[in-house]
Structures are given as C-alpha cells and as structure tokens.
VEXGU-471284 format. One record per atom (N, C-alpha, C): residue in one letter; x, y, z. Coordinates in steps of 0.02 Angstrom, whole numbers, plus 50000, padded with zeros to 5 digits. Atoms other than C-alpha are relative to their C-alpha. Example, Ala and Ser with C-alpha at 12.3 -4.5 7.8 and 13.67 -1.06 7.14 Angstrom:
a500454994150000
a506154977550390
a500455006050000
s499584994149997
s506844994750357
s499615005550037
//
This chain:
m499715004650048
m498134959249569
m500604996450031
k499485004249969
k499354945449605
k500695002649981
s499314998050013
s501194950049622
s500424997950059
n499545001649945
n502734947449728
n499895004550060
y500144995349946
y502084961849832
y499744996350062
l500295003549943
l501094949749940
l500534996150038
v499475003649966
v502634939449976
v500405004650044
l499604995249961
l503604954650032
l499605002750059
i500424997449946
i502154961550133
i499944994850055
a500055005249949
a501964944750219
a500614999950044
c499394999949961
c503774945750271
c500045006350043
l499934993649965
l503654964050321
l499515000850057
i500514998849950
i502044963550419
i499874993850042
m500175005949962
m501634945650467
m500594997350039
a499415002749966
a503424941450516
a500245004450057
c499804995749944
c503484955250644
c499405003250031
n500524996249967
n502464965150766
n500325006450025
t499674993749984
t503034983150768
t499555004350043
c500414995949957
c502424993650911
c500455003450052
k499664996849944
k502915004851054
k499664997750064
s500285002849938
s502684997651227
s499645005350040
s500374995449956
s501345005651333
s500054997850072
t499915002449932
t501884995751485
t500715001450022
p499334998549975
p503364999551597
p500494994349984
e499495005050011
e504974990651552
e500264997550067
i499705002849939
i505714978951682
i500695003250008
t499404996049989
t507144988751757
t500634995749992
q499365003550008
q508884983551704
q500475001650058
t499524998849946
t510274981951828
t500675002349974
k499344998450027
k511714984651710
k499935001749926
e500044998250070
e511974992951542
e500705001149973
t499344999450031
t513504990751434
t499914999849924
d500015000450073
d513874993251250
d500334993449980
n499755006650020
n514044975351190
n499724997749934
l500245001450068
l513314976651016
l500475003749953
y499494997250045
y514524979650872
y499764999749928
f500204999450069
f514414983750688
f500584998049954
s499495001350052
s515334977850531
s499685001549933
k500254998850067
k515194981550346
k500324995249950
v499725005450040
v515804965050276
v499444996449964
d500475004350035
d514884955050144
d500034993150032
f499975006249960
f514464940450258
f499954993749957
k500055005850045
k514124929150108
k500674998049972
k499335001450027
k515924930550052
k500524999050055
n499515000549945
n516864932750216
n499635000150067
r500315000149934
r516384928350393
r500305005650042
p499724994449961
p516554944250497
p500284997750067
t499715001249934
t517664943850651
t500045006650037
s499944993949960
s518004956250790
s500485005049968
d499544995550035
d519404963250680
d499635004549950
n500394996250049
n518034969450563
n499525004950032
y500474995449967
y517074979450693
y500185007149983
i499904993150022
i516844997650645
i499635004750047
k500334994949960
k516345013750732
k499655005249957
s500334995250045
s515765023350577
s499794996449936
f500315003150060
f514755019650422
f499765005749955
t500224995050048
t514355029550264
t499394997549962
l500635001950033
l512545027950210
l500005002649928
n500034998750072
n512245027850021
n500664998749965
k499355001750029
k514055022549995
k500194992950020
d499845006849977
d514425007250103
d499404995549986
a500535004450024
a513434992550036
a499744995250053
f500185005249952
f513394981150189
f500025002950071
l499984998449929
l512984983150373
l499724994150039
n500205005549957
n512894969450504
n500075002150073
i499904999049928
i512694969250692
i500204993350031
h499745005949965
h513534957150813
h499885001050075
f500064999649927
f513094953450994
f500034992950029
t499945006449964
t513384939751121
t499595000450064
l500425000249940
l512114935151254
l500364996350056
e499735003749943
e512554929451429
e499654993350009
q500395006249998
q511194916151415
q499525000149942
p500455000150057
p510014910351278
p499375004150013
l500594995849996
l508484920851241
l499464997050045
i500535003149962
i507314908151320
i500065001450075
e499914998849929
e508064911351491
e499765007150019
s500244993249988
s507684929951478
s499235000249996
l500725000350004
l505904925851426
l499694996950062
k500255003249939
k505694914751579
k499955005150057
l500024994949947
l506064929851690
l499375004349993
l500604996050011
l504574938751611
l499364996350020
a500605004049983
a503344924451641
a500234993150023
p499725006349975
p504064910551751
p499524994049997
t500485005549999
t502454900351747
t499854997149932
l500155002450067
l502364898351559
l500504994649979
s499575005250027
s503054883151468
s500455002949947
q499554997750052
q504454884551342
q499625001449935
d500394999050062
d503234882451197
d499595006450004
q500404994049992
q502114896151267
q500435006349996
l499554994350002
l503584907951291
l500225001549929
l499764998950068
l504224905351114
l499445001949953
n500584998150041
n502474907551044
n499815007250011
k500224993349982
k502214924151132
k500575005150007
g499454995449989
g503954931651144
g500584999049952
n499415000150043
n505564935451052
n500435006050019
f499604994049990
f506844949551037
f499595006249983
q500244993450019
q506314967651038
q500615004249981
f499474995650024
f507434979350936
f499745007250002
s500164992850001
s507424998250963
s500565003749964
f499534996150039
f508255010150841
f499945007350022
f499974992949980
f508785027550901
f500455003749951
v499574995750041
v509435041150785
v500095006650038
d499824993949962
d510335055350874
d499625000250067
g500315000549935
g509575049351037
g499254999550000
k500735000350005
k507775049250974
k499784993249975
k500265006650020
k506815032850965
k499605000749936
v500324999550066
v506295030350784
v499594993749984
h500325006250021
h505825012150768
h500074994850056
v500005005449952
v505334998350889
v499674994049967
e500265006050033
e505084980750826
e500024994050046
n500055006349963
n504484965450919
n499984994449949
l499965005250051
l505054950950813
l499454994850010
n500505005349999
n503704938350769
n500334993450019
k499735006449978
k503904920650832
k500374996449943
g499675003250057
g504434915550655
g500695002549985
a499334997250011
a506004926250662
a500494996350045
g499535004049961
g507374914350717
g499734993150014
t500215006949988
t507344895650747
t499924998650075
i500085002149930
i506824886950907
i500684998350030
d499345001849976
d508584880050922
d500415006250018
a499634993949986
a509334897450911
a499755003450064
k500284996649942
k508154904351043
k500134996350065
t499905004049938
t508524890251165
t500734998450014
t499295001949988
t510394887651141
t500505005349978
k499514995650032
k511204901751040
k500195005850045
l499744994249963
l512294915051122
l500285005449954
k499654995350044
k513264923050980
k499605001149936
y500434998250057
y512294932350844
y500375004549951
m499814995450053
m512744940250678
m499375001249958
v500624998450034
v511264949250599
v500135004949943
p499934995250055
p511384956950425
p499415004849997
l500524994950005
l510414973250412
l499955002849929
l499994996850066
l510934981050248
l500374995649951
y499705004050052
y511284971350089
y499755002849934
p500194996750063
p511254977349907
p499374997349968
k500615002950028
k509844965449861
k499624996350055
q500415003349949
q508434956849954
q500294993350019
i499785006549975
i508984942450064
i499484997450048
d500505003249958
d507924930150159
d500254999650072
f499784999749931
f508404935950332
f499615005550035
w500434995249966
w507334944850461
w500335006650014
g499654993749988
g508684957750495
g499965004849941
w500054995850061
w508614963850315
w499325003449997
f500684997250001
f506734966350326
f499915005150056
m500064995349944
m506904974850495
m500315006849981
w499684993850023
w508114987750421
w499555003649950
l500454997250050
l506904990350277
l499425003650035
r500554996949964
r505494993950399
r500235006250037
f499734994249965
f506585005650502
f500095005949952
m499864994750047
m507075015450348
m499365002549966
k500554998050044
k505475015350245
k499345001250037
l500644999449967
l504025012950365
l500015004550061
s499964995949939
s504655021950520
s500355006749989
g499744993350016
g505475036650432
g500755000850006
g499274999449996
g507325032550450
g500305003549941
q499714997050061
q507645037550270
q499885007649997
d500134992850001
d506895054850301
d500395003750054
i499574997049949
i507975057750455
i500734999949977
l499315000950023
l509585051150379
l500065002449928
t499974997250067
t509575062850230
t500665003549984
e499374996650010
e511185072550255
e500365000950066
g499624998649939
g512565076350378
g500224993950038
n499755005349957
n513205065950523
n499504998550056
h500495002249950
h512145055950645
h500294994250040
s499845006049962
s512265042750778
s499404995349997
l500515005249999
l511295026450768
l500144995450059
t499945004549943
t511005016450926
t499474994649994
i500475005650001
i510194999250932
i500014996750068
e500085003649936
e509534991351092
e499594993749988
i500355006450006
i508974973351108
i499764997850069
r500305002549938
r507804966951243
r499594993849984
p500515005250010
p506694951751268
p499315003150010
y500694997649988
y504824954551256
y499534993950001
l500525005149997
l503274944351292
l499325003549993
k500654996850012
k501544948751226
k499454995150021
q500595003649979
q500074941951324
q499425005149996
e500504994850000
e498634953151374
e500335006949999
t499604993950002
t499944966551401
t500694998249973
l499325000950026
l501684968951332
l500505000750056
k499474999749950
k503114964851449
k500675000349964
v499354999150031
v504864970651404
v500544999350054
g499485001249951
g506434964751493
g500585004849995
s499394995949997
s508144972051528
s500384999749934
i499594999850061
i509354976951391
i500474994049999
l499545005650010
l510264961751324
l500625002149961
a499434997650039
a511364971051202
a499845007149976
k500074993150021
k511664989051152
k500645002349968
g499404997350032
g512844997951034
g499825005849955
s500104994150041
s513075013750933
s500535000449946
i499544998950055
i513875018850771
i499885007049971
s500074993550033
s514215035550686
s499824998949927
i500215000650070
i513345037550518
i500105006749965
e499934994350044
e513885049650385
e499574998649938
v500445000950057
v512595052050248
v500325002849937
d499704997850063
d513365052750076
d499465002749954
k500494997150045
k512475063749951
k499884995249942
i500175004550055
i511555053249823
i500115003749935
k499844996950065
k512215057149650
k499444998549951
v500545000950049
v510855059949522
v500175003949937
n499944996250062
n510735065949344
n499615006650008
e500314993649987
e510385084449368
e499515002049945
n500484998550054
n509465084749201
n499304997550016
l500655002849982
l508065075149287
l499615004550048
i500304996049946
i507695088949413
i499535005549976
p500444994450020
p506955103849316
p499294997649981
l500685001450020
l505085104549286
l499974998149927
q500045002350069
q504655095049129
q499495004149960
k500434996050042
k503915105248989
k499464995749969
i500555003850030
i502205099648930
i500065000249924
q499935000650073
q502335093248752
q499325001049967
p500644998850035
p501025097248619
p499614993549988
n500445005650019
n499585086048564
n499824995450058
s500185004049941
s499095080548738
s499264998450001
g500725000749996
g497235081748703
g499695004550052
w500234995349949
w497105094748840
w500215007149982
e499774993150001
e497145113548840
e500495000850057
i499484999249949
i498715118748935
i499835006050045
s500144994749952
s498445128849093
s500595004850004
k499494994949991
k499395145049113
k500045002550072
d500014997949930
d499065146149300
d500674998550034
n499375000849963
n500495147749422
n499954994650052
f499925004649944
f501095135049548
f500735000350021
d499334999749973
d502655132649652
d500454994949965
h499565004450038
h503925125549529
h500534996850045
r499465002549957
r505205123449668
r499784993750037
k500255006049965
k504105111049760
k500004993949953
i500025005650048
i503885100449603
i500714997849983
e499315001950014
e505745101149567
e500324996550060
a499775003749941
a506095095849746
a499744992949999
l500285006750008
l504935081149715
l500384996149947
n499625003350053
n505845077249553
n500674997550026
r499355002149972
r507475076449650
r499914993850044
k500135005949958
k506735064349777
k499864993849959
i500135005750045
i506125053449635
i500654997649969
a499355001850029
a507845053949554
a500454996550050
e499605003149947
e508645049449721
e499724993350022
k500345006349981
k507445034449734
k499705000450070
r500374999549937
r506705041449895
r499284997849989
f500645002550022
f505065038849806
f500144995349941
e499775005050048
e505365022749712
e499474998549947
n500415002550055
n504665017749543
n499405004449984
i500524995450023
i503615033249514
i500065000549925
n499994999950073
n503125033249331
n499715006349969
g500304994050028
g502025048349304
g499625004050051
i500394995549958
i501235063449387
i499635004949953
i500414995550041
i499795072949306
i499585004250048
v500444995649961
v498895087949379
v499565003949950
i500494996350040
i497315094849298
i499695005450044
k500334994549965
k496645111749352
k499465003049955
e500574997150036
e494925117449294
e499994997649927
n500035003250066
n494935105249147
n500605001649955
k499414998450040
k496665111049091
k500604996550030
l499415003649980
l498335102049099
l500515004750031
l499544995549964
l499435110349230
l500704997050007
i499365003449990
i500815097549263
i499974993249966
e499945006650032
e501355082449160
e500734997950003
e499305002249992
e502925073049211
e500034992449998
y499895007250005
y503615055749177
y500704998350024
f499385002049968
f505015045949260
f500144992649985
n499785007050004
n506005029849253
n499834996749934
g500085002850067
g505875027449066
g499305000349972
e500684999450026
e504015030849051
e499915006449960
h500154994150040
h503245043248931
h499255000549990
r500714998750006
r501565050148879
r499614994049974
n500375005550031
n501085034848775
n500094993350035
s499925006249962
s501595021948905
s499334998050030
l500585002749967
l500155010948958
l500204997850070
h499805001449931
h500165009249146
h499524995250033
d500395004949963
d499594994449248
d499885002850070
a500164996649937
a498735003649391
a499644995550049
r500285005149956
r498084987549470
r499285001950021
s500704999349976
s496534990549579
s499685006749985
v500334994050028
v496245007849506
v499444997749954
g500505002650047
g495294997349379
g499354997950032
k500635001749966
k494014992349510
k499495005749992
s500474994450005
s493265009849500
s499645000149933
f500325000350066
f492915007049315
f499404995350001
a500585004449994
a491744992849365
a499415003950027
s500534995849973
s490755005449467
s499715004549945
t500224995750055
t490685017149317
t499544996349952
m500385003750049
m490055003749199
m499344997550029
l500635002049970
l488754997749322
l499515005850001
g500434994150001
g488085015449339
g499725001449931
i500244998950069
i487975017149150
i499494994749981
a500465005450016
a487135000149133
a499335000950034
i500634998549965
i485835005249263
i499625005549964
e500324994450037
e485495021549170
e499714997649934
d500245002750064
d485295011549009
d499474994650009
n500525004849983
n484045000049098
n500184992749985
f499795007050007
f485084984349073
f500034996550068
i500015002449932
i485184982349262
i499535004750039
e500524995949968
e483764988349375
e500305005450045
s499694995249955
s484794996549513
s500534996550041
e499495003149957
e486214993749635
e499684996550059
k500355003449945
k484904987849759
k499794992949980
t500175006750024
t484634972349652
t500414994850037
f499675005449962
f485074955949737
f500424995649955
l499565004750036
l486444944049685
l499604994049974
k500405005850018
k485144930149679
k499605001149935
d500354998650063
d484324939049531
d500424998549939
f499545001450056
f485844934849424
f500294993050002
y499715006749993
y486414917949491
y499534995650042
s500355004949958
s485594902249558
s500474998250058
l499515000649946
l486504903649724
l499994993150033
k500045006749970
k485884886649784
k500424994949963
s499595004750039
s486914878549646
s500745000550017
f499314999149979
f488524884949726
f500104997350071
k499845002649933
k489394878549882
k499825005250053
n500094995849940
n489024885450055
n499415004849994
y500594995850004
y487304891950014
y499725001350070
s500354998249939
s486424901150155
s499495005449983
k500504994850010
k484914912450171
k500325007049998
k499674993549998
k486104926750210
k500285001849931
k499724998750067
k486884924950037
k499465002949953
d500554997250040
d485164928849962
d499925007550011
s500084992949983
s485274945950044
s500565004449972
v499454996150028
v486884951249956
v499755004249941
t500204995450053
t486564966549846
t500605002249959
l499464997050040
l487564974549708
l500325005750037
k499734994549960
k487754989449823
k500514997550050
s499535002649950
s488594978649953
s500664998049967
l499395001650036
l489844972849821
l500385006449981
l499704993550016
l490144990949769
l500355003150060
t499744996849940
t490484995949949
t500434995350042
m499585004949964
m491524980649999
m499694998150067
s500355001849938
s490214975750127
s499514994349988
s500465005350020
s489454960050053
s499924994650053
g500045005149949
g489814948950202
g500284993349982
f499675006350018
f490704935250104
f500624999050044
l499415001649960
l492104926350197
l500625001049955
g499444998250042
g493434935350098
g500305006650022
d499664994049975
d494724947950158
d500705000149970
d499344999750033
d496204953050050
d500565002250046
s499484998049953
s497114959950201
s500194994350047
d499875005949957
d497084942750286
d500204994249955
y499755005150046
y498164929950198
y499724993050017
s500305006449982
s497294915750292
s499264999849982
s500704999850016
s495574921250232
s499854995749938
p500165004350058
p494744908450115
p499885004049936
g500164996150059
g494174922349999
g500535005149980
n499464995650020
n495844931349989
n500124999349925
e499945000050073
e496154936249807
e500544995249976
e499475004450022
e497744925849801
e499774992749995
n500295006750007
n496684910249823
n499574999549937
m500434999850059
m495594915549676
m500394999249935
y499654999650064
y496894918649542
y500214993349970
p499815006450031
p497504900549521
p499414995849975
t500575004150019
t495724894049495
t499815001349927
d500194999350071
d494964891549322
d499335003549991
n500624996450005
n493344900549364
n499945004650061
w499984995449944
w493454916149472
w499315001450029
v500674998749975
v491584918949483
v499764994250043
k500195005849961
k491274901149542
k500385000050067
f499614999549938
f492684903149670
f499665004850048
s500284994749958
s491844918949735
s499324997950029
l500675001849978
l490064912349742
l499994993650042
d499945006049957
d490644896049824
d500185001850072
l499774998149933
l491284905749974
l499415000250049
p500524999249949
p490294905050136
p499925007350019
m500104993349972
m489574920550217
m500315000250070
e499724999249934
e490394927550372
e499445002150049
k500584999149957
k489134926450513
k500015006750037
s499954993949959
s489784941450610
s499945006549960
k500014994050041
k489744953450462
k499295001949981
k500654997450021
k488244964350426
k500045002849930
i499994997950070
i487864966850242
i499855007549994
e500054992850013
e488044984950181
e500195004250061
t499794996349941
t488794989750349
t500744999050015
d499325001649979
d490444980950384
d500474999549940
f499534999650056
f491874985350266
f500544994650006
t499435004650006
t493084971650212
t500225000049927
y499764999550069
y494174973650057
y499994993149968
f500165006650028
f493604959349944
f500005000549924
t499914999450073
t494264959049765
t499524995449963
a500425004950035
a493254943549718
a499305002849988
g500664997050008
g491654953549743
g499965004549939
v499994995650059
v492174965749606
v500034995849936
v500015004650056
v492484950949490
v499274998049985
i500715001650009
i490664946049519
i499645005849966
l500324994250032
l490114963749474
l500175000349926
g499804999950070
g491114963049313
g499634994749960
d500365005450034
d490294946449268
d499265001849990
i500704997950006
i488554953449303
i499915005149945
i500044994950054
i488864968549192
i500094996649932
h499855003450063
h489594957249057
h499394996249974
k500585004150020
k488044946149056
k499395004349984
s500604995950003
s486834960749061
s499985004949942
v499974994850051
v487434972748926
v500124997049931
p499895002650068
p487484970748736
p500744999049985
d499325001650024
d489074962348670
d500524999750055
g499535001149946
g489864960848842
g500325006350027
l499724994449963
l490814972048961
l500495004149960
v499464996450034
v492324976448855
v499745004349943
s500294996250056
s491334981648701
s499575005750026
y500454994949971
y490074991148808
y500415005850029
a499574994849971
a491455000548900
a500325004249945
d499704996350055
d492275005248736
d499505005049970
k500514995950032
k490655012048666
k499765005650046
k500344995449954
k489965020648821
k500465004450041
l499534996249958
l491535026748910
l500615002349962
f499354998150029
f493155026348813
f499935004149937
k500084996050061
k492555032748645
k499765007150015
p500194993149983
p491645047748721
p500565004150031
l499424996549971
l493245051948816
l500595000549951
n499465000350051
n494275049448657
n500614996450027
i499465004449976
i495305036048744
i500034994049953
t499945005350050
t495925024448607
t500584995250015
n499415004149986
n497545017648679
n499924997150071
y500085003349935
y497125005448820
y500014992549990
k499935007350005
k497244987048860
k499654996750060
w500335003949949
w496144975048957
w500404993750016
q499825006949982
q496684959649052
q499344996350009
y500625003950001
y495434945349058
y500014994650054
t500085005649955
t494754932549179
t500054993549960
p499995006450037
p494854913949136
p499404999049955
q500605000550042
q493094915849063
q499995005249945
k499924995050053
k493734929448944
k499555006150010
v500364993949982
v492804943349035
v500515005250021
g499544994749978
g493654960149061
g500094999750075
n499835001149929
n494534959149228
n499895006350040
t500164994149959
t493724971549347
t500344999750068
a499615000249938
a494844965749490
a500555005250000
g499474995050007
g496094978249424
g500424998549939
g499645002350059
g496554973349247
g499915004249939
i500044995750058
i496464988449135
i500585005050002
q499424995650005
q497954998649075
q499845005849954
l500094993850038
l497865016649016
l500635004250004
r499484994949992
r499045031048987
r499835004250061
a500114995849941
a499265042149140
a499545005849983
i500384994150020
i498525056749045
i499274998249987
d500695002350010
d496975046249006
d499674998050067
f500265000949932
f496785041049188
f499765006850026
a500204993349980
a496695059849216
a499325001949969
k500664998850030
k495235060949093
k499454996650041
y500495003749960
y494335047749194
y499855003750065
g500104996249938
g494615057649354
g499625006449988
q500344993650015
q494065073849272
q499264998949984
l500715001650014
l492465065449212
l499605000150065
y500354999949935
y492005062949395
y500015007050031
k499974993149975
k492585080449441
k499465004249966
n500504996450038
n491385086549305
n499294997450012
k500655002949984
k489935077049386
k499734995649944
g500215004850051
g489915064449244
g499975002749929
k500044996950067
k490025076649098
k500695000149967
w499394999150040
w491315076948958
w499805003449934
n500174996150060
n491255089848818
n499245001349997
n500714998349994
n489505094648878
n499534994149989
k500425006050006
k488885076748860
k500014996250065
q500055003649936
q488255067449013
q500174992649988
i499785006950010
i489245051049011
i499754995650058
i500255003449940
i488795045749190
i499505004850032
t500484995449969
t487285052649282
t500325003550060
k499754996149943
k487655066149410
k499854996350065
k500205003649940
k486715055849539
k500474994250015
w499555005849990
w487835040649511
w500695002450023
v499354997349979
v489405051249526
v499975001950073
e500064997949930
e488785058549690
e499994994050046
k500025006149959
k488385041349759
k500704996850003
s499355003450003
s490065034549702
s500525003450043
l499494996249963
l491085048349784
l499805001650071
s500234998449932
s490055049749942
s500274995050050
k499765004449946
k490485042050110
k499474994950016
q500525005049993
q489415026650091
q500094995750063
i499885004749946
i490265016350226
i500665001850035
s499394998849961
s491535018750366
s500474994149995
q499495005350002
q493155008950358
q500334998950068
e499685000349934
e493515010550543
e500044992850026
a500005006949978
a493044992350576
a500584996149969
a499445003250034
a494424987550454
a500675003150021
g499384997149975
g495694997850551
g500235006249964
i499824994050038
i495675012950434
i499665006050032
k500284994549962
k495435027950546
k499815005849955
n500264994350039
n494395042150472
n499964998549925
g500055001950070
g494265032250310
g499294998149981
y500675001650024
y492695030350205
y500054997149929
y500015003250065
y492205020850050
y499345001549966
g500604998850040
g490975024949911
g499844993949958
y500125005550047
y490525014549759
y500664998549964
l499345001850025
l492275007349731
l500455006149992
f499564994249993
f493045024349770
f500155000950074
w499794998649932
w494025028649927
w499885007450016
n500074993149979
n493875044650028
n500455001450060
k499584998249943
k495085053450144
k500105007550000
i499844992849994
i495665070550203
i500755000850011
y499314998049989
y497415077550185
y500015006850036
t499924993649964
t497915091150307
t500695002949985
v499384996750019
v499235103250244
v500015006850033
n499934993749964
n499805117350358
n499345002250032
g500604998549963
g498205116250458
g499375000549959
k500594999550043
k497025116350309
k499844993149972
d500225006650022
d495995101050260
d499825000049926
y500185000950070
y495835094750082
y499704993049993
e500345006550008
e494545081050054
e500084997649928
v499945003050067
v494835069149908
v499624993449998
s500225006750017
s493925054549832
s500524997249951
f499455002350043
f495115042949743
f499944992549983
c499885007050020
c495465026849649
c500694998250026
s499365002049971
s496875016749724
s500194993149976
g499765006550023
g497935002549657
g500684998450027
r499365002349974
r499384992249719
r500595003349965
g499414996750027
g501075000249695
g500005007550011
g500044992849989
g500475017549746
g499665003849944
n500364996850055
n499365021149596
n499375003550026
k500554996049974
k498085034849626
k499715004549946
i500344994550035
i496785045749541
i499625003850053
f500304995949948
f496325059649661
f499525005149969
i500504995150022
i494735069949635
i499885004550061
c500054995449944
c494825085049749
c499305002850005
k500704998049990
k493165090149824
k499915007649995
d500134992849993
d493355108749862
d500495004449962
i499544996250042
i494795114049751
i499994996949930
p500155002250069
p494775112649560
p500554995649968
y499445004150024
y496055098749538
y499834992649995
v499965007350005
v496235080849479
v500744998449996
i499285001749996
i497905072749519
i500094992549989
v499855007050015
v498595056449450
v500724998550018
i499335002749987
i500085046849517
i500014992949975
t499915006950021
t500625031349423
t500674997550026
s499415002749968
s501895020049504
s500024992549992
s499935007350006
s502575002549481
s500384997250060
a499685002449939
a503175000349661
a499604994350031
y500445005349979
y502184984249673
y500284996050059
n499695003949946
n503434975849791
n500235004450058
n499784995349949
n503664991149901
n499455000950052
p500524999249949
p502724990850067
p499855007350016
n500094992949986
n502915009750074
n499675003749942
a500254996850060
a502075012949907
a499425004850014
h500574995649985
h500435019949974
h500195005750046
p499764994349960
p501245030150114
p500415004949959
n499624995550043
n502415037149981
n499545004549960
a500494995950038
a500925042949877
a499705005350045
d500274995149953
d500205051250032
d500515005550014
k499484995149986
k501865059750068
k500105004849941
i499944995950060
i501995065849889
i499435005249997
m500574995450000
m500255073449903
m500085005450053
k500004995449943
k500485081350075
k500595004849999
e499394996049993
e502265087850059
e500225003449936
y499764997250063
y502445091949875
y499435002649956
i500494997950050
i500935092249759
i499505005050028
l500504995349972
l499605100249870
l500325006650020
p499694993549986
p500815113449938
p500185003849937
a499804996650062
a501395117149760
a499415003449966
i500564997350038
i499665119949688
i499535004550041
t500424995749958
t498845128249838
t500405005550034
n499554995149970
n500355138849889
n500004999750076
n499975001049927
n500315131450065
n500674997150020
//
C-alpha cells in the first residue's frame, strides 16, 4: 500500500550503496585525525571550531555534526583511482566512502550514491559540515547515513549502555567491475556515553489477558522475563511503533499485549497481510465451483487482446502464477523504475486496466521466476469479485469472517469499488490470530472445514524459490511467505503473511504456535528486520525455553 515509506526507502537504499570492500584499499601514506564533531543545531547557529567536542551523550544530546577539510576536492582523489576516466564518468561511479567504527570494530561502511552531494561540491568544495543526528527527519544524506548506521547496521544494539568510542573514516571510492578505495581523506573519533532511556516502568510487566477475548486462555508456562525484556525495548522505542503481540498455543491464547495506545478492539492496517486473504477466498471459490482451479488462465476472465501490450505470452498467465508472484508481467514493487510498480498503479482510475495493460517481461518464466507484484493480486481480487455471488466482500463475510466470528473489520476499496486485495483489510490483532490459527488447523474452525486441507497445504508449501529476487533461502506459497528462524542452533520453520511496517502472522510448522505482530512502522526501513529480531531474540526463546 502507498505510504511515505517508499520515499524514505528510496532515500535509504537508492541514495546509497552500502557494502564492505572485497578489494584491497589503496595504501595511504599519511593518517591524521582531521575530522571533528559538534553538537550545535546547525539550522540556528553555524558551528565553528570553538564548538568542536570530544564527547557526546547519546539519548540526551539532540544534535551531532561532523566537520572535515580536504586538501583537494573529491574529484582529484577520484582521478587517482582511475586516471583515464572523464570527470563525468568519475562522478557517476564514485563518491565518498564512510566507515563507522565502535570501540575499534567496523560496524558500518557506506559508499555514497552519486546523488549524495552536488557536482559543484565534488569538484570545488574543501570544507564540509555534515549533520548526522537531528531530532526530526531532514533532507540531508548525512542524516540518512546515521539512520542506516544505527538501525540497519546494528549501531543501536551496540550503543545500548556504558561508554564507547566512535571513529569515522572517510575515503574516496570508485565502483566499476571492482570496488577501488583510496587513502583516508579524513578521520576522527569521539567518546560516547550512552544515557539510559527513561521509560514508564508500568509498561514493562507482562500484560494480563482480559476476559471476553473469544479464546480459551492457556495456562502453559513461558519465559515471562523474555517478554518483559521485549516490553522494555518497545517502551524504549528500540522496536518502534509496535502495536500488538499475540501468541496462540494449541488453539489457546497464551500472550496478548498492546502498545502505543492500541487495545484489543483497535482495527489494524496490516497492509500486505491482506494479500493472503485473496489466496484464501480464491481457494474457497474453487471449492464452491465458482472458479475451476488455480491452473485457469487469465485469458478465461479477460479479453486480453483488448488491453495494451498484448502478447502470446500473456495468454499463458495462470491464476497460480499470480498467487506465486511469478506471472511474468513487467512489474516489480522492489524497483521504483519498474512500469508495474504499485506506486504507478494507485493514482490511476482503474487498477485492473493498469495491470492488464502492462507488457510481459521477456526474460521471466511464468510460474518460475519470483517478482513481488502487487498489481497481480489486484487482478486476483477482481476475478474473485466477478466470479462469486454478490461480489468479493459479501462472499468473504459469509464464507470466512462469519464462521470465524469476526465481526469487527474494515475493507478498503479499489476505484471500481472492489475489496482491495493489494492489502486493504483491517482487523483486530486477536482476529488476525484467528486467521492464522485457521491455517494451523489445516483449514478447520470449530470442527468445520472452512478451507480445504489441500488448499492450505498448497498455500503454505514452498511453491517457488525467491533466490532470483535476492532473498536467500526464501520461498513463497500461494500469497504466503516461508522462512526458517534459527534460535540457539535449532531451526523453526514458519509460513507467514507479511505487510509493510513489520506486520506479520506467523504459522509455525513443527511447534504448536501462531504468532501475530502488528506494527505501524510504515516509514521505518528497519520494520521487517525488527520483526525478525523480535521473533529470534524474544518470542521464540520465551515460548520454546531456548
């Protein structure tokens, strides 16, 4: 779903290239500390050398800037790395490399993208002031770099307490077929004292499960200390914008907690978690004989020749390929330049037409090559809507929500007033848990088969590898993800629904648990890694005693 998240991610990922060099660095001839720090609000006062500091208190001091002066403009250092390249080529392939060391250990290396800094600055500028820490988001690459150091590279988990040293080194780099890194241009260190984050201690104890949840309450034991340690991290904003955590064990409610003003009756916008519901409704529609099977072709529902960019390959698109994100359409939500990126769909007045007008990608093999493609799930929702009595929303209410006794929910709609299967359904966290438990029960609820066991097995199985999309050891089912968490040497396989902001419904394969995390960290690039960390370091250890 559309949000400011994409803007932030574009700045965080596209505006930089973070990596560790696998090639030898060009040997420096001289190394001096010529990088300095200040904690002045640069918007109010221009920092001078009188403002340089040697120590900084994290979680207390609101501002942090770095200052350095080059002996020659950056372009001259880039020329030393590739003397035969033109200025335009050098600036297109090179920039500053920043390395962050905490207590002497390299934590973060960032090769700034060509868009960080102006051409004029790179060819003429000697004196730099770079803001790193500011109380609110600012449009400066240094601010985003600090955010990546802290949130994506683990700085916030190292700088948790006590005293530390932070060292920053700056070099030129050039990325061609290999990465070339030049001599140190600037280097400096500062002492960091970590101030304890003050929290409301009433937020830390395990929350007591209130009556009338609709679930039998489990009396089984788990490690309360782990959950209370998690509660503290949530209170400290280490895990930002977490709204709810539900754990079901053997069809009983084991843990129910809410944060940041949410409560049991809060409807939560779990974004692409809603895609999995499209898979559910398609499976039910097939069982009810409104749709023949997932092997049915797209051409059986639409006159594809009436849309733009028709090709014979488009005739081969199946419902299964849409379920497994392998349809071959020229659409990739991870690529902002892709014609079929979801952000290009939302402003249009007909999302289905937008999707079916897209060309096919020649290099992609249908039902084989995974590419995350939200528009394809919109097509599935439209097909279900046209095929079942009274449309998708009414059919879902009758066939899914009423049998689960889910009465408090809210749909969002496409411009054609069809329930939005791109990720537009809001439920209570405790009702998302019912949905997960339905799959854990092989499609049964209260001894009634809501979804066929066969469809559940297909949906949660490893239908397609995601390795081609850069997701190592990742698999995808019928609009469900699959992965393995390793905790203290033991593997735990999960199938799960996933939505922007860190929203998850985990269905554990070999242990009797369903776990729900609801989160509104839509603008946080660390939202999904945070959910993984919560699972690996807190919830799974708490419930498995590992």
